Every structure is written in structure tokens, then in C-alpha cells.
N, CA, C and O atoms as CSV, one atom per row, in Angstrom:
chain,resi,resn,atom,element,x,y,z
A,1,MET,N,N,117.016,108.260,90.521
A,1,MET,CA,C,115.802,107.509,90.721
A,1,MET,C,C,115.022,107.529,89.403
A,1,MET,O,O,114.629,108.598,88.934
A,2,PRO,N,N,114.798,106.366,88.808
A,2,PRO,CA,C,114.044,106.329,87.547
A,2,PRO,C,C,112.589,106.760,87.739
A,2,PRO,O,O,111.954,106.459,88.750
A,3,GLU,N,N,112.094,107.466,86.742
A,3,GLU,CA,C,110.684,107.828,86.712
A,3,GLU,C,C,109.959,106.854,85.799
A,3,GLU,O,O,110.534,106.371,84.824
A,4,LEU,N,N,108.713,106.566,86.103
A,4,LEU,CA,C,107.890,105.709,85.254
A,4,LEU,C,C,106.879,106.586,84.534
A,4,LEU,O,O,106.160,107.369,85.156
A,5,PHE,N,N,106.833,106.443,83.206
A,5,PHE,CA,C,105.997,107.279,82.360
A,5,PHE,C,C,104.869,106.463,81.740
A,5,PHE,O,O,105.069,105.311,81.355
A,6,VAL,N,N,103.681,107.064,81.643
A,6,VAL,CA,C,102.532,106.438,80.991
A,6,VAL,C,C,102.899,106.192,79.531
A,6,VAL,O,O,103.413,107.093,78.869
A,7,ASN,N,N,102.643,104.972,79.011
A,7,ASN,CA,C,103.035,104.685,77.627
A,7,ASN,C,C,101.897,104.797,76.621
A,7,ASN,O,O,102.114,104.584,75.428
A,8,SER,N,N,100.685,105.130,77.076
A,8,SER,CA,C,99.582,105.430,76.153
A,8,SER,C,C,98.555,106.279,76.898
A,8,SER,O,O,98.408,106.151,78.114
A,9,ASP,N,N,97.849,107.143,76.178
A,9,ASP,CA,C,96.823,107.969,76.814
A,9,ASP,C,C,95.849,107.074,77.573
A,9,ASP,O,O,95.343,106.094,77.026
A,10,THR,N,N,95.590,107.411,78.830
A,10,THR,CA,C,94.735,106.590,79.685
A,10,THR,C,C,93.785,107.487,80.466
A,10,THR,O,O,94.221,108.413,81.150
A,11,VAL,N,N,92.493,107.216,80.366
A,11,VAL,CA,C,91.488,107.983,81.107
A,11,VAL,C,C,91.213,107.282,82.431
A,11,VAL,O,O,90.887,106.095,82.465
A,12,VAL,N,N,91.349,108.034,83.518
A,12,VAL,CA,C,91.027,107.521,84.849
A,12,VAL,C,C,89.738,108.211,85.285
A,12,VAL,O,O,89.729,109.408,85.571
A,13,GLN,N,N,88.663,107.452,85.331
A,13,GLN,CA,C,87.359,108.003,85.708
A,13,GLN,C,C,87.351,108.378,87.192
A,13,GLN,O,O,88.157,107.874,87.974
A,14,ALA,N,N,86.438,109.262,87.563
A,14,ALA,CA,C,86.290,109.664,88.961
A,14,ALA,C,C,85.912,108.458,89.818
A,14,ALA,O,O,85.167,107.581,89.380
A,15,ASN,N,N,86.425,108.427,91.021
A,15,ASN,CA,C,86.106,107.385,92.009
A,15,ASN,C,C,86.379,105.973,91.507
A,15,ASN,O,O,85.617,105.052,91.803
A,16,THR,N,N,87.456,105.795,90.752
A,16,THR,CA,C,87.843,104.464,90.275
A,16,THR,C,C,89.340,104.271,90.435
A,16,THR,O,O,90.100,105.226,90.597
A,17,GLN,N,N,89.740,103.008,90.385
A,17,GLN,CA,C,91.150,102.646,90.343
A,17,GLN,C,C,91.404,101.945,89.024
A,17,GLN,O,O,90.519,101.277,88.489
A,18,LEU,N,N,92.613,102.097,88.498
A,18,LEU,CA,C,92.927,101.566,87.180
A,18,LEU,C,C,94.404,101.188,87.125
A,18,LEU,O,O,95.257,101.899,87.655
A,19,TRP,N,N,94.697,100.050,86.469
A,19,TRP,CA,C,96.087,99.669,86.226
A,19,TRP,C,C,96.561,100.452,85.005
A,19,TRP,O,O,96.081,100.220,83.896
A,20,VAL,N,N,97.487,101.364,85.200
A,20,VAL,CA,C,97.975,102.245,84.139
A,20,VAL,C,C,99.261,101.660,83.554
A,20,VAL,O,O,100.190,101.355,84.303
A,21,PRO,N,N,99.332,101.495,82.215
A,21,PRO,CA,C,100.543,100.952,81.602
A,21,PRO,C,C,101.682,101.971,81.627
A,21,PRO,O,O,101.501,103.137,81.276
A,22,VAL,N,N,102.857,101.507,82.049
A,22,VAL,CA,C,104.048,102.360,82.089
A,22,VAL,C,C,105.193,101.670,81.363
A,22,VAL,O,O,105.228,100.444,81.247
A,23,ASP,N,N,106.121,102.472,80.880
A,23,ASP,CA,C,107.299,101.952,80.192
A,23,ASP,C,C,108.366,101.618,81.226
A,23,ASP,O,O,108.864,102.506,81.918
A,24,ALA,N,N,108.717,100.342,81.330
A,24,ALA,CA,C,109.733,99.902,82.292
A,24,ALA,C,C,110.942,99.308,81.576
A,24,ALA,O,O,111.747,98.612,82.195
A,25,GLY,N,N,111.074,99.577,80.284
A,25,GLY,CA,C,112.155,98.999,79.491
A,25,GLY,C,C,113.540,99.488,79.859
A,25,GLY,O,O,114.526,98.805,79.580
A,26,ALA,N,N,113.640,100.661,80.483
A,26,ALA,CA,C,114.953,101.200,80.835
A,26,ALA,C,C,115.475,100.670,82.168
A,26,ALA,O,O,116.606,100.968,82.552
A,27,MET,N,N,114.669,99.895,82.868
A,27,MET,CA,C,115.115,99.336,84.145
A,27,MET,C,C,116.097,98.197,83.901
A,27,MET,O,O,116.058,97.537,82.863
A,28,VAL,N,N,116.962,97.982,84.855
A,28,VAL,CA,C,117.993,96.953,84.735
A,28,VAL,C,C,117.362,95.566,84.879
A,28,VAL,O,O,116.668,95.312,85.863
A,29,PRO,N,N,117.591,94.658,83.910
A,29,PRO,CA,C,117.067,93.293,84.026
A,29,PRO,C,C,117.629,92.602,85.273
A,29,PRO,O,O,118.795,92.787,85.622
A,30,GLY,N,N,116.796,91.814,85.932
A,30,GLY,CA,C,117.235,91.072,87.108
A,30,GLY,C,C,117.177,91.857,88.407
A,30,GLY,O,O,117.495,91.318,89.467
A,31,VAL,N,N,116.776,93.118,88.344
A,31,VAL,CA,C,116.667,93.945,89.546
A,31,VAL,C,C,115.191,94.227,89.805
A,31,VAL,O,O,114.470,94.654,88.903
A,32,ASP,N,N,114.746,93.990,91.025
A,32,ASP,CA,C,113.382,94.350,91.407
A,32,ASP,C,C,113.386,95.804,91.871
A,32,ASP,O,O,114.357,96.274,92.464
A,33,TYR,N,N,112.290,96.509,91.596
A,33,TYR,CA,C,112.183,97.922,91.946
A,33,TYR,C,C,110.964,98.170,92.823
A,33,TYR,O,O,109.874,97.666,92.549
A,34,ALA,N,N,111.161,98.953,93.882
A,34,ALA,CA,C,110.039,99.448,94.673
A,34,ALA,C,C,109.496,100.666,93.934
A,34,ALA,O,O,110.256,101.546,93.531
A,35,VAL,N,N,108.177,100.710,93.759
A,35,VAL,CA,C,107.534,101.770,92.985
A,35,VAL,C,C,106.652,102.606,93.904
A,35,VAL,O,O,105.884,102.077,94.708
A,36,TYR,N,N,106.779,103.922,93.765
A,36,TYR,CA,C,106.020,104.857,94.583
A,36,TYR,C,C,105.256,105.824,93.678
A,36,TYR,O,O,105.842,106.773,93.157
A,37,PRO,N,N,103.944,105.592,93.483
A,37,PRO,CA,C,103.154,106.516,92.662
A,37,PRO,C,C,103.146,107.920,93.265
A,37,PRO,O,O,103.209,108.097,94.481
A,38,ARG,N,N,103.067,108.906,92.380
A,38,ARG,CA,C,103.034,110.298,92.820
A,38,ARG,C,C,101.610,110.714,93.167
A,38,ARG,O,O,100.650,110.251,92.551
A,39,LEU,N,N,101.483,111.589,94.155
A,39,LEU,CA,C,100.192,112.161,94.514
A,39,LEU,C,C,99.991,113.410,93.672
A,39,LEU,O,O,100.854,114.287,93.655
A,40,SER,N,N,98.871,113.503,92.975
A,40,SER,CA,C,98.560,114.663,92.141
A,40,SER,C,C,97.155,115.135,92.466
A,40,SER,O,O,96.213,114.343,92.506
A,41,VAL,N,N,97.023,116.441,92.697
A,41,VAL,CA,C,95.725,117.020,93.031
A,41,VAL,C,C,95.524,118.277,92.194
A,41,VAL,O,O,96.423,119.113,92.096
A,42,SER,N,N,94.332,118.413,91.583
A,42,SER,CA,C,94.024,119.622,90.815
A,42,SER,C,C,93.719,120.772,91.782
A,42,SER,O,O,93.424,120.531,92.953
A,43,PRO,N,N,93.789,122.022,91.301
A,43,PRO,CA,C,93.599,123.172,92.200
A,43,PRO,C,C,92.305,123.129,93.021
A,43,PRO,O,O,92.314,123.527,94.186
A,44,TYR,N,N,91.212,122.665,92.455
A,44,TYR,CA,C,89.945,122.614,93.192
A,44,TYR,C,C,89.630,121.204,93.693
A,44,TYR,O,O,88.516,120.936,94.142
A,45,GLU,N,N,90.600,120.316,93.618
A,45,GLU,CA,C,90.508,118.936,94.098
A,45,GLU,C,C,89.438,118.117,93.391
A,45,GLU,O,O,88.915,117.163,93.966
A,46,THR,N,N,89.099,118.477,92.138
A,46,THR,CA,C,88.166,117.653,91.372
A,46,THR,C,C,88.858,116.411,90.842
A,46,THR,O,O,88.206,115.418,90.520
A,47,VAL,N,N,90.187,116.466,90.752
A,47,VAL,CA,C,90.992,115.300,90.374
A,47,VAL,C,C,91.994,115.067,91.490
A,47,VAL,O,O,92.754,115.968,91.847
A,48,ARG,N,N,91.998,113.851,92.045
A,48,ARG,CA,C,92.947,113.477,93.102
A,48,ARG,C,C,93.485,112.096,92.773
A,48,ARG,O,O,92.811,111.089,92.991
A,49,LEU,N,N,94.708,112.052,92.244
A,49,LEU,CA,C,95.316,110.789,91.833
A,49,LEU,C,C,96.308,110.323,92.882
A,49,LEU,O,O,97.117,111.107,93.377
A,50,ALA,N,N,96.243,109.044,93.218
A,50,ALA,CA,C,97.168,108.451,94.176
A,50,ALA,C,C,97.184,106.951,93.949
A,50,ALA,O,O,96.318,106.411,93.259
A,51,GLY,N,N,98.160,106.283,94.523
A,51,GLY,CA,C,98.237,104.836,94.389
A,51,GLY,C,C,99.125,104.243,95.460
A,51,GLY,O,O,99.899,104.956,96.098
A,52,PRO,N,N,99.015,102.927,95.663
A,52,PRO,CA,C,99.828,102.256,96.674
A,52,PRO,C,C,101.239,101.977,96.159
A,52,PRO,O,O,101.465,101.892,94.952
A,53,ALA,N,N,102.172,101.838,97.078
A,53,ALA,CA,C,103.524,101.414,96.711
A,53,ALA,C,C,103.464,99.969,96.231
A,53,ALA,O,O,102.581,99.213,96.634
A,54,GLY,N,N,104.395,99.592,95.378
A,54,GLY,CA,C,104.421,98.229,94.855
A,54,GLY,C,C,105.819,97.841,94.425
A,54,GLY,O,O,106.774,98.587,94.643
A,55,VAL,N,N,105.939,96.679,93.819
A,55,VAL,CA,C,107.221,96.173,93.331
A,55,VAL,C,C,107.042,95.738,91.885
A,55,VAL,O,O,106.080,95.039,91.563
A,56,ILE,N,N,107.966,96.147,90.999
A,56,ILE,CA,C,107.945,95.713,89.601
A,56,ILE,C,C,109.359,95.356,89.169
A,56,ILE,O,O,110.327,95.625,89.879
A,57,ALA,N,N,109.462,94.748,87.995
A,57,ALA,CA,C,110.753,94.362,87.424
A,57,ALA,C,C,110.837,94.884,85.992
A,57,ALA,O,O,109.861,95.401,85.448
A,58,HIS,N,N,112.012,94.741,85.395
A,58,HIS,CA,C,112.263,95.151,84.013
A,58,HIS,C,C,111.252,94.516,83.065
A,58,HIS,O,O,110.838,93.374,83.263
A,59,GLY,N,N,110.859,95.255,82.042
A,59,GLY,CA,C,109.965,94.757,81.001
A,59,GLY,C,C,109.549,95.911,80.120
A,59,GLY,O,O,109.629,97.068,80.531
A,60,SER,N,N,109.104,95.609,78.910
A,60,SER,CA,C,108.730,96.700,78.016
A,60,SER,C,C,107.539,97.478,78.561
A,60,SER,O,O,107.510,98.706,78.476
A,61,THR,N,N,106.559,96.777,79.117
A,61,THR,CA,C,105.399,97.440,79.714
A,61,THR,C,C,105.060,96.775,81.038
A,61,THR,O,O,104.963,95.551,81.125
A,62,ARG,N,N,104.887,97.575,82.045
A,62,ARG,CA,C,104.411,97.127,83.345
A,62,ARG,C,C,103.224,98.008,83.708
A,62,ARG,O,O,102.903,98.940,82.970
A,63,HIS,N,N,102.567,97.732,84.832
A,63,HIS,CA,C,101.387,98.495,85.220
A,63,HIS,C,C,101.512,98.989,86.660
A,63,HIS,O,O,102.056,98.303,87.526
A,64,VAL,N,N,100.996,100.197,86.893
A,64,VAL,CA,C,100.973,100.815,88.216
A,64,VAL,C,C,99.516,101.118,88.550
A,64,VAL,O,O,98.791,101.677,87.726
A,65,LEU,N,N,99.086,100.751,89.755
A,65,LEU,CA,C,97.708,100.997,90.175
A,65,LEU,C,C,97.555,102.457,90.590
A,65,LEU,O,O,98.244,102.939,91.490
A,66,ILE,N,N,96.636,103.152,89.916
A,66,ILE,CA,C,96.358,104.557,90.208
A,66,ILE,C,C,94.862,104.699,90.460
A,66,ILE,O,O,94.046,104.144,89.724
A,67,GLY,N,N,94.513,105.435,91.491
A,67,GLY,CA,C,93.115,105.723,91.781
A,67,GLY,C,C,92.844,107.204,91.626
A,67,GLY,O,O,93.695,108.036,91.939
A,68,ASN,N,N,91.651,107.532,91.141
A,68,ASN,CA,C,91.202,108.917,91.062
A,68,ASN,C,C,90.114,109.077,92.117
A,68,ASN,O,O,88.997,108.589,91.946
A,69,TYR,N,N,90.443,109.755,93.195
A,69,TYR,CA,C,89.522,109.913,94.312
A,69,TYR,C,C,88.808,111.260,94.265
A,69,TYR,O,O,88.289,111.740,95.273
A,70,GLY,N,N,88.791,111.860,93.073
A,70,GLY,CA,C,88.111,113.131,92.862
A,70,GLY,C,C,86.746,112.924,92.239
A,70,GLY,O,O,86.226,111.809,92.196
A,71,THR,N,N,86.166,114.031,91.749
A,71,THR,CA,C,84.819,114.006,91.182
A,71,THR,C,C,84.810,114.144,89.668
A,71,THR,O,O,83.738,114.131,89.063
A,72,ALA,N,N,85.982,114.276,89.033
A,72,ALA,CA,C,86.057,114.448,87.579
A,72,ALA,C,C,87.035,113.446,86.987
A,72,ALA,O,O,88.041,113.101,87.607
A,73,ALA,N,N,86.727,112.980,85.770
A,73,ALA,CA,C,87.647,112.089,85.054
A,73,ALA,C,C,88.893,112.871,84.654
A,73,ALA,O,O,88.860,114.097,84.551
A,74,PHE,N,N,89.991,112.153,84.431
A,74,PHE,CA,C,91.245,112.799,84.048
A,74,PHE,C,C,91.986,111.916,83.059
A,74,PHE,O,O,92.043,110.698,83.228
A,75,THR,N,N,92.555,112.528,82.024
A,75,THR,CA,C,93.345,111.786,81.044
A,75,THR,C,C,94.821,111.923,81.371
A,75,THR,O,O,95.368,113.025,81.383
A,76,LEU,N,N,95.459,110.792,81.635
A,76,LEU,CA,C,96.912,110.756,81.783
A,76,LEU,C,C,97.474,110.619,80.377
A,76,LEU,O,O,97.288,109.588,79.730
A,77,GLU,N,N,98.157,111.646,79.903
A,77,GLU,CA,C,98.688,111.623,78.546
A,77,GLU,C,C,99.973,110.823,78.488
A,77,GLU,O,O,100.722,110.745,79.462
A,78,ARG,N,N,100.215,110.230,77.328
A,78,ARG,CA,C,101.446,109.472,77.098
A,78,ARG,C,C,102.639,110.354,77.457
A,78,ARG,O,O,102.702,111.518,77.060
A,79,GLY,N,N,103.579,109.796,78.206
A,79,GLY,CA,C,104.767,110.535,78.612
A,79,GLY,C,C,104.660,111.223,79.959
A,79,GLY,O,O,105.626,111.834,80.417
A,80,THR,N,N,103.499,111.136,80.608
A,80,THR,CA,C,103.328,111.728,81.935
A,80,THR,C,C,104.015,110.854,82.979
A,80,THR,O,O,103.778,109.647,83.034
A,81,ALA,N,N,104.866,111.458,83.807
A,81,ALA,CA,C,105.516,110.720,84.895
A,81,ALA,C,C,104.500,110.521,86.016
A,81,ALA,O,O,103.960,111.492,86.545
A,82,ILE,N,N,104.236,109.254,86.381
A,82,ILE,CA,C,103.236,108.996,87.429
A,82,ILE,C,C,103.808,108.293,88.656
A,82,ILE,O,O,103.128,108.170,89.674
A,83,ALA,N,N,105.063,107.828,88.562
A,83,ALA,CA,C,105.634,107.112,89.706
A,83,ALA,C,C,107.154,107.187,89.654
A,83,ALA,O,O,107.748,107.457,88.610
A,84,ASP,N,N,107.759,106.945,90.793
A,84,ASP,CA,C,109.211,106.848,90.903
A,84,ASP,C,C,109.561,105.425,91.307
A,84,ASP,O,O,108.802,104.763,92.014
A,85,ALA,N,N,110.719,104.963,90.850
A,85,ALA,CA,C,111.160,103.600,91.160
A,85,ALA,C,C,112.571,103.644,91.737
A,85,ALA,O,O,113.422,104.400,91.269
A,86,VAL,N,N,112.806,102.832,92.748
A,86,VAL,CA,C,114.144,102.693,93.327
A,86,VAL,C,C,114.451,101.209,93.453
A,86,VAL,O,O,113.549,100.398,93.662
A,87,ALA,N,N,115.722,100.856,93.326
A,87,ALA,CA,C,116.109,99.455,93.472
A,87,ALA,C,C,115.628,98.957,94.833
A,87,ALA,O,O,115.855,99.602,95.857
A,88,ALA,N,N,114.968,97.815,94.830
A,88,ALA,CA,C,114.376,97.270,96.050
A,88,ALA,C,C,115.453,96.857,97.044
A,88,ALA,O,O,116.557,96.470,96.662
A,89,ARG,N,N,115.116,96.947,98.310
A,89,ARG,CA,C,116.003,96.498,99.375
A,89,ARG,C,C,115.630,95.079,99.774
A,89,ARG,O,O,114.633,94.540,99.296
A,90,VAL,N,N,116.418,94.479,100.638
A,90,VAL,CA,C,116.143,93.124,101.105
A,90,VAL,C,C,114.731,93.073,101.678
A,90,VAL,O,O,114.350,93.917,102.490
A,91,GLY,N,N,113.967,92.091,101.255
A,91,GLY,CA,C,112.590,91.942,101.712
A,91,GLY,C,C,111.574,92.499,100.741
A,91,GLY,O,O,110.396,92.151,100.822
A,92,GLU,N,N,111.999,93.362,99.817
A,92,GLU,CA,C,111.110,93.931,98.809
A,92,GLU,C,C,111.423,93.265,97.474
A,92,GLU,O,O,112.101,93.854,96.632
A,93,VAL,N,N,110.943,92.062,97.278
A,93,VAL,CA,C,111.234,91.337,96.045
A,93,VAL,C,C,109.944,90.914,95.373
A,93,VAL,O,O,108.909,90.749,96.019
A,94,LEU,N,N,110.026,90.743,94.067
A,94,LEU,CA,C,108.891,90.310,93.273
A,94,LEU,C,C,108.879,88.793,93.229
A,94,LEU,O,O,109.878,88.179,92.854
A,95,ALA,N,N,107.767,88.179,93.605
A,95,ALA,CA,C,107.665,86.721,93.595
A,95,ALA,C,C,106.279,86.317,93.125
A,95,ALA,O,O,105.281,86.946,93.476
A,96,ALA,N,N,106.231,85.262,92.328
A,96,ALA,CA,C,104.944,84.741,91.854
A,96,ALA,C,C,104.216,84.071,93.010
A,96,ALA,O,O,104.828,83.396,93.837
A,97,THR,N,N,102.908,84.265,93.056
A,97,THR,CA,C,102.106,83.598,94.078
A,97,THR,C,C,101.200,82.594,93.402
A,97,THR,O,O,100.817,82.786,92.248
A,98,GLY,N,N,100.864,81.569,94.070
A,98,GLY,CA,C,100.079,80.534,93.429
A,98,GLY,C,C,98.908,80.205,94.176
A,98,GLY,O,O,98.135,79.341,93.763
């Protein structure tokens, strides 16, 4: 299962959601991936990171929605694994909406 890593230092402020850039260049072109952000909680729960499942495709940079539901800002450093990706199943495909 491929991991998705933050490709630049990104600060996630408390009580906000942010599209975090991840490196998706190692994914197979033409394959859609279901993405599952990881849940991360600090020992005193001042930082609580989570995000919804989504679908992405191959590309040098893609974005994953991450929310910080804690009371303190947190810096996601470059190279931090924040989500897992698996090849999408039937019905989980990426499509443009208009």
C-alpha cells in the first residue's frame, strides 16, 4: 500500500482544514487510488489531525484534505506520511464534474 508524503513543510492551524500537498509521482499512471488520511493525536490532544477519504490519480503533486481539530497549530514536515493509498475498486473513480 503506497504511503503519501508531504512534499513541503505545511502549517495546519488549530480548528482549520487545509489541502496539504503530497507527492503522488510514484503512483501508476492511469490508475485511480482511494486515499485514506491517517488519524494523528498528540499526547494531550492539543493536536488532532484527521481527514476524509478521497480519490486521487498519478501526478507530481496532489493534495489531501487534512483538518486540525485540536487547540494548537502543527507543522507537517516534508517527508511526513499523512495518508495511505490503495488502487480504487469499481465505483471509486476520479471524474471531472462540471
